N, C-alpha and C positions, 0 to 999 in steps of 0.2 A: 560500636565502631563509628568512626567518622567517614561519611559515604559521599563521595562526589560523583552526582551523575550530569553527563555531558550530552547535551544534542547537537552534533556537529554540522547537520545539515544547514545549508544556505541558499538551498537551490528553489526556486519557486517555480517549479515544473507544474503546469496549468493552472495553479492557485497556492498561495501563501498558507503553510499548514502550519499547526502546533503539534507539539510532540506528545500526542494522547496516550499511546503505549508506553513512555517513559515516565508522565506523570503518575501511571500507575504503579509503574515500579516504585518511584519515591513514595508514593502513599503507603505501599505495602511495606517498602523496608523501615519507612519512619513506625508503622504501626506495630513492627516486629522489635523495635526499641533501640533504632540507632538514630545518631543524628546526622541528617539529610541535608545536604545542598544539592539543588538543581539549575544547571545554567542551559539556556537556549541559544547557540550561537548566532541563530537567525535573528534574533533582536538586539545585536550589538554590533557597533562598527568596527569594533578592534577584538576580532576572536582571540588572538593569541595573547594579548595584553590583560584581555578579560581571565582567561584561563591561569595565566601567571600569577595574576592578583589574586585570584580564590584560593590556587594550592598555597601561596604563601601564607596568606591569611588563615585559612581553615586548617592546615595540614592532613589532608585526607588519609585515613589508612586503607581505603580501598576507592577503585575509580571505576565507574562502569560508563560504556560509550555505545549509544544506540547508532546504528548504523539504517539510514532508511533507504539513501539511493545510490546504487552502485553506478549507474551511467544514466544518460537520458534518454535511451531507448530510441535514438534515431541513428540509423545505419550511415547517413551521410548527411553533414558532418557528424561523427561520433564525438561525445566529450564522456570522459571516463572520471568519473567524481571521487572515487576513494582517496585521492591523493591529498584532498584537503581534510580529511580524516585521519589519513597517514600521517600526516603535520602535528595535528592534535595529540595522537597517541606519542608521537616522539617528542614532543614537547612535556609532556605529562612525564615522561620517562626520564627527561632530563632534570625534572624539576622535583620529583617525589620517588620514594621506594615501594609505595604503593603498588599492589598487583593491579593490572588493568583488565578489565572484563569486558568484554565486546558482547552486543546483542542486538536485537531490533529485526526487521522484516528484511531488509537486505542482506545482514549477518546470516539470517536463518537460510538462506537460499545457497551459500557458498561458505558453509562453516568452516571447513579445513582451510581450502585456500584463502578465505578470507583472515582467518586468522594469522596465518604465514604470510600475507602481503602486510598487514595492517601491522604485525608484531604486537600483538595482545601476549598476555600471560594465560589466558583462557578465554574461552566464549560459550554463551550458553546459546543452542540453536533451541528455538521455540518460545514458550509464552514464560517470558523473565517475570512476571509480577509473583507468581509462585517459586520459582525455581531460585531467582536472586537473593532473597531473603534468606533461604536456606543454604544456599552457597555461603553467604557470608558467616552464617553460624558455624558450619565447619571451617572456615578459614580463620576465626576466632580462636576455635579450639584446635586448631592445628591438626586436624583430623585428615585420615587419608581421602583422596578424591577420587578413589575408584569406585565405579560404579554410579556414580552420580548422573542422573538421567539429564539427556541431552547436552552433556558438558564436553567440550571439547581441549584437550592441551595439545600444545606443541610436541610434535614428534612421536605423541602417544595417542592421537586420534579421538573418537568418542568412547567415553569412560562408561555409560549405562544408556541404554534405551531410552529416549524420551518420550514425554508424557505431554498428555492434552488436559486442560483443567475441565472437569466434566460440567461443572457450574459457574457458570459466568457470574451467576450472582455472587459469589464468592470474592470476587475483585471488588477493590477499592473505588469504583467508577464515582462516586458522589466527591469524595474526597480529591479525585485528580484534578478538579477544575481548580482547585486552590493553588496546584503547582505552576498553572500557565503564567507567564509573565507580558504584559500588553504595553509595547511602547507608542502604540498609538491609540486613538480613541477606540474603545473595545467593541463600538458599534461596526467598525471597520474591519473586523475579521470575520472569517468565516470557522466557528468554534467547531471543531472536529467532536463526532459522536460515534461511538459504535454499538449496535445491537445485538450483533451475532456474528460468529467465526465459523469458517471452515466452508467448504463448497464440492459437491459431490458431481459437479458437473464435468469435470477434467478435459475442459478444451486443450487442444493438443500442444500449445505453446505457453499455455497458463503456469506460474510459479505458485499461486495462491495455495494449493493442497500441499505443496512442501513447506509455506510458512504456517498455515493455520488446520491443515488436515481436510478430509472428505466429509467427516461428519459435521451437521450444521448443529451450532450448539446457541442459544437464544438466552436474552435476557428476559425479564420480566417486563412487558410494555408499560404497565402503571409505574414502576420505579425508573424505567428511563423518561417516561413523561415527567415523573416528579425532579428528576434532575435537571432537565431541560426548563422546567419550571423556576428552579432556585436560579440557573443560570441568568432567565432571562429578569428576574430581580435584580441581578448583579448588573444588569445593563445590557446582557449579548442579544443582539437582534436575528443574527445569522447562524445558521448550521449546517456543517458538512457530513453527512452519514457516510461514514468510509466502507461501510458493509460491501462487500463485493458484489452483490445482488440484492438490492433493497427488496424486489419483490418476491423473494423464494424465502420461506413458502408464502403464497398468496394470502391465506388464513391469518398468518401471523402478521404480516403485513398491514391488512386491514384492522386487525385489532390495535396495531403499534398506533397506525394514523387516528384511529377514532380515540385512543387515550391523549396522544397529544394535542387533538383539536379541544379538548377540555381545558386544555391549560396555554392554548397557542400564544395569546396575547398578540403581539406585534413579530413574532417569529416568521423567519421564513428559511427555507431547506433547499438543499440539493443532494442526489444522490446518484447511484448507478444501477441501472436497471439491464433486467436480462430480457431479450426479444421474446414475444411470444407467450408469455407468463403474466398477463395484464387483460384485465376487462375494465368495463366503465365503472363498475362499483368502486375497484380498487382506486382507480383514477381519478374518481372524484372525492374517494374519501384522503387521496394522495393532497388535492388542491384544497380541499378543506381544512386540512392540516397545517398549510402553509408552503407548501411545494412550489417552487417556482422555476426549478431547471432540473432535467436529469440528461445523464450520458448513457447513450444507448450503444452499444459494442455490437452491433450487427454484422461488422467485419466483411464480410463479401456479397455482391448480389448476384453469384453464380452458385446455383444449387449443388454442383460437384465439387466445389471449394468449398463451401459450409460442411458438407460430408466429411471431407479432408481436415477440416480444423476439428472435427469430433462436436458440432455444432447440434443441437437437438431442437431447431426451430427451421421453418421455412420462410422463402420471400414473402408469402400472402401475410402470415403472421408478424413480420417486421414492418410491413406496410400498414398493418390493423394496428399495431403499437403505436406507430408514429401518429395517426388518424385521432385514436384514442387519446391520447396526451395533448393533442393540439384543441380537441374540443372542451377539455377543461383548463385551456390557457396556460398549459405548461409547457416551458421555453425546452427544445429538442435539440441535442447536440448529439449529432451520430459520429461512429468511428468506424472507418475502413482500413482493415489490415491484407496489403498486397504483395504479392511475391511469395506465398507459400508454397509447400507440397503441390504439384499439379496444376499450376498458374500458368497461364499462356496470354499472349497479348489478347487473344479473345476474350478470356475469362475476366481480364483486367477491365477491358472495355465495358463487358455487361456490369462489372460492379459500378463503373465510375457513371455509366447510364443511369442504374438502378438507383443510385445514390441522389443523381441528379432530381429524379422523378418524385422523391420523398418530400414531404412537407416537413421541413427541419430548419431551423435558424441558425446553425452552424456545422461544420462538419471538420474531424482531423482525419487526416490522410496518414498513415504510416506504410513507408516503402522497405521491403523486407523486415525480417520477424527474429527477434532477439531470441537467440537459444538458451534456454535454461535447463540446468542439470534436472535429471528423473523428470524430464517432460516426453509426451510422445514426439514431438519434434526432433528433440535429441536422439531419439532411436531411428528415426527416418535419416536425420543427418548422418549418423554414424552408417546406416548401411548403405547409402549414397556416397560415402566418402568424402563430405563436406568439410566432416570433423572426423577427428580419431580418439581414441583412449586419452592420448596424452595432451589434447587440447584443452586449454585453462580456459573454461568459460567464464573465469571473474572478469576477463578482459573482453570488453564487446565482441560478441560474436553472432554474424548474422546468416540467416537463410536466405536466399534469393534463387528462385526456380530458374533453372539454366534456360537462357535465349532472352532473358529480359536486363540482362546486365548494361547494357549500353542504352536501352529503351525505356525502361520504366519512369526513372526521374524524370527525364526532359519531356516524357508523356504528361505525368500528374502535374509537371510545374505548368505546362501549357493549359491545363484543365483550370489549374488555379487562379491563373491569371484573369479569366472571365467571370471568377466567381468569389467577389471578395469576403464572403460568408464562408468558404473553405481554408484550410491552413494545414501545415505540416509540422 
């Protein structure tokens, strides 16, 4: 089949990203014998014109769209980002009779409502690298789709229980890089890398479990290092590890850093750290392998609120994490998440003062917490009447503790004025 894959994301929230997941899907689909074209609309000035031309020239028999961002995760002002994807779906519909198949991390959070809103013919919740080629095979044979794992159909819902890929080594990571398109010097990009999927921590607000599952699945560290070495030979100098928690499990992270160090070259990398699960040996290994910056979501400076968010670290561990990383010259960007269940003016002040006392280079403050389906926060919001069973969480819906409505934003804004390294 002729298969067109589209990454409609044009948002540079925090950083410009490359569509790693869709590139893996492209590599897997080509390996299965299909003729594949991938277009990243981030890299074009005319998204509609680009899609129109490709469809006219390529005449796809199936179109896959990867949904990354649903919104910008800001309560005020909030930007809903699916309209740009909906426009691309409508454009494809008008130009081709090929079935439109949705997927991606953002779609996996809202598989049924996302399918309805965007107007796709079907959607895959979960890991499309394995399922998309199998779906194409069924479509090409005109076979029944009943029972297909993770597949949603309009008005028919989920067809079969979703599955997770047990061995990440089965995915075409090495081939994915060749699908990236660089319209600027390659050295300017932070090229995305993933070494593990799944997170068992179950923070109250987090959607990672819905996207990747709870069990951590890991790639072989040597294979990761070899991929980085090949990409560095192609000119890449900066990598961004998309792993939700780079330092978990710690032994794996240390081994990975040792392997990367062996092929490091001029590479620099950034990642995301879970507080409290780092020691000097790991920080040293990270620095020696090229780590220059980490994001640390400590979220609160109040012990009670940390418990409410279902966090398994304490403030002493948070402070020690920042200090250890600083000892090895790693830049630290902290994250505060204010307004959740149990939050009061007093706990907000605790958090702001605690953040102010930390040795960090940057801090991002979020006021109000986005409510995602199948999270502990959704359950709390239902019990409190903040939302009900009919609330469509596809559209940005936020939890904000009562009593903070007219106080939180002005207070945070005032703190930011005197701290140029803080942001919202």
